[in-house]
C-alpha positions as CSV (number, residue, x, y, z in Angstrom):
1,X,25.1,17.6,36.4
2,X,23.7,20.8,34.8
3,X,25.4,19.8,31.5
4,X,23.7,16.4,31.6
5,X,20.3,18.0,32.2
6,X,20.9,20.3,29.2
7,X,21.8,17.4,27.0
8,X,18.8,15.4,28.2
9,X,16.5,18.4,27.5
10,X,17.9,19.0,24.1
11,X,17.8,15.3,23.3
12,X,14.2,15.0,24.3
13,X,13.3,18.1,22.2
14,X,15.1,16.8,19.1
15,X,13.7,13.3,19.5
16,X,10.2,14.7,19.7
17,X,10.9,16.8,16.6
18,X,12.4,13.8,14.8
19,X,9.4,11.6,15.7
20,X,7.1,14.3,14.4
21,X,9.0,14.7,11.2
22,X,9.1,10.9,10.6
23,X,5.4,10.7,11.2
24,X,4.8,13.7,8.8
25,X,7.1,12.0,6.2
26,X,5.1,8.8,6.5
27,X,1.9,10.7,6.0
28,X,3.4,12.5,3.1
29,X,4.6,9.2,1.6
30,X,1.1,7.8,1.7
31,X,-0.3,11.0,0.2
32,X,2.4,11.0,-2.4
33,X,1.7,7.4,-3.4
34,X,-2.0,8.3,-3.9
35,X,-1.0,11.5,-5.8
36,X,1.5,9.6,-8.0
37,X,-1.3,7.2,-9.0
38,X,-3.4,10.2,-9.9
39,X,-0.4,11.6,-11.8
40,X,-0.1,8.5,-13.9
41,X,-3.8,8.7,-14.7
42,X,-3.3,12.3,-15.6
43,X,-0.4,11.6,-17.8
44,X,-2.6,9.1,-19.7
45,X,-5.3,11.8,-19.9
46,X,-2.7,14.3,-21.2
47,X,-1.7,11.8,-23.9
48,X,-5.3,11.2,-24.9
49,X,-6.1,14.9,-25.0
50,X,-3.0,15.6,-27.1
51,X,-4.1,12.8,-29.5
52,X,-7.6,14.3,-29.6
53,X,-6.1,17.8,-30.1
54,X,-3.9,16.5,-32.9
55,X,-7.0,14.8,-34.5
56,X,-9.0,18.0,-34.2
57,X,-6.2,20.0,-35.7
58,X,-5.9,17.6,-38.6
59,X,-9.7,17.6,-39.2
60,X,-9.6,21.4,-39.0
61,X,-6.8,21.6,-41.5
62,X,-8.6,19.2,-43.9
63,X,-11.9,21.2,-43.4
64,X,-10.1,24.5,-44.1
65,X,-8.4,23.0,-47.2
66,X,-11.7,21.6,-48.5
67,X,-13.4,24.9,-47.8
68,X,-10.8,26.9,-49.8
69,X,-10.9,24.4,-52.7
70,X,-14.7,24.3,-52.9
71,X,-15.4,27.9,-51.9
72,X,-16.4,28.9,-55.4
73,X,-18.4,25.8,-56.0
74,X,-20.2,25.7,-52.6
75,X,-23.6,27.0,-51.9
76,X,-24.0,29.6,-49.1
77,X,-25.6,26.9,-46.9
78,X,-22.6,24.6,-47.4
79,X,-20.2,27.4,-46.6
80,X,-22.1,28.2,-43.4
81,X,-22.1,24.5,-42.4
82,X,-18.4,24.3,-42.9
83,X,-17.8,27.5,-41.0
84,X,-19.9,26.2,-38.1
85,X,-18.0,22.9,-38.1
86,X,-14.7,24.7,-38.3
87,X,-15.7,27.0,-35.3
88,X,-16.8,23.9,-33.4
89,X,-13.4,22.3,-34.0
90,X,-11.6,25.5,-32.9
91,X,-13.7,25.7,-29.7
92,X,-12.9,22.0,-28.9
93,X,-9.3,22.8,-29.6
94,X,-9.3,25.7,-27.1
95,X,-10.9,23.5,-24.5
96,X,-8.3,20.7,-25.0
97,X,-5.5,23.2,-24.8
98,X,-6.9,24.6,-21.6
99,X,-7.2,21.1,-20.1
100,X,-3.6,20.4,-21.1
101,X,-2.4,23.6,-19.5
102,X,-4.2,22.7,-16.2
103,X,-2.8,19.1,-16.2
104,X,0.7,20.3,-16.9
105,X,0.4,22.7,-14.0
106,X,-0.6,19.8,-11.8
107,X,2.4,17.9,-12.9
108,X,4.7,20.8,-12.1
109,X,3.0,21.1,-8.6
110,X,3.7,17.4,-8.1
111,X,7.4,17.9,-8.8
112,X,7.5,20.7,-6.2
113,X,6.0,18.3,-3.7
114,X,8.7,15.8,-4.4
115,X,11.2,18.5,-3.8
116,X,9.6,19.1,-0.3
117,X,9.9,15.4,0.3
118,X,13.6,15.4,-0.4
119,X,14.0,18.4,1.9
120,X,12.1,16.5,4.6
121,X,14.3,13.4,4.2
122,X,17.4,15.6,4.5
123,X,16.1,17.2,7.7
124,X,15.2,13.8,9.2
125,X,18.7,12.5,8.4
126,X,20.2,15.6,9.9
127,X,18.2,15.4,13.1
128,X,18.9,11.7,13.4
129,X,22.6,12.5,13.3
130,X,22.2,15.2,15.9
131,X,20.2,12.8,18.2
132,X,22.9,10.2,17.8
133,X,25.6,12.7,18.7
134,X,23.7,13.9,21.7
135,X,23.2,10.3,22.9
136,X,26.9,9.7,22.5
137,X,27.7,12.9,24.4
138,X,25.3,11.9,27.2
139,X,26.9,8.5,27.5
140,X,30.4,10.0,27.6
141,X,29.3,12.5,30.2
142,X,27.7,9.7,32.3
143,X,31.0,7.8,32.1
144,X,33.1,10.8,33.0
145,X,30.8,11.6,36.0
146,X,31.1,7.9,37.1
147,X,34.9,8.0,36.8
148,X,35.0,11.3,38.7
149,X,32.8,9.9,41.4
150,X,35.0,6.8,41.7
151,X,38.1,8.9,41.8
152,X,36.5,11.1,44.5
153,X,35.5,8.1,46.6
154,X,39.0,6.6,46.2
155,X,40.6,9.9,47.4
156,X,38.2,9.9,50.4
157,X,39.1,6.3,51.2
158,X,42.8,7.2,50.8
159,X,42.4,10.2,53.1
160,X,40.6,8.1,55.7
161,X,43.4,5.6,55.7
162,X,46.0,8.4,56.0
163,X,44.1,9.9,58.9
164,X,43.9,6.7,60.8
C-alpha cells in the first residue's frame, strides 16, 4: 500500500510538472511564431540595409575616384563639398553597419531560443515517458494487490473449510 501511495504521489508531481511544461511550451510556441514573423521582417530589413550599404559604398568609391581625378582641377569650395559628401556617406555607412550588427545579434538570439524550445520538447517527451511508466507500474501494483488479496481470501476460505 505504501508503495502505491509513493507511486501515486510521484505520478501526481510528474503530471503536474508535465502539464506546466506543456503549457509553457504552448506559450513559447505562440511567442516563437510572433518572433519568427518579426525575424522574417528583420531579414528583409537586413537585405535592404545591405543593399543600401553597398550602394553607399559604391557612391563613396565613385566620389573618392572623382575627387582624386579632379583634385587638381577643383576649386577649394568643390573639394570641401566633396569632402562633406564623402563624410556624410561614411557616417551613413557606419550607421548601416551598426544596424546590421544589431539585427544579426537578434538573429543569433532567436537561434538560441529555438535551442531552448528543442530542450523543452525533449524534457516533455522524457516526462511523458516517465508518467506512462509510472501509470503502468501503478496498474501492475493494483493487479498484484488484487491477486494477493484474492489469494489471501481463498486461503481463508480453505482454512475455514478445513476447520469445519
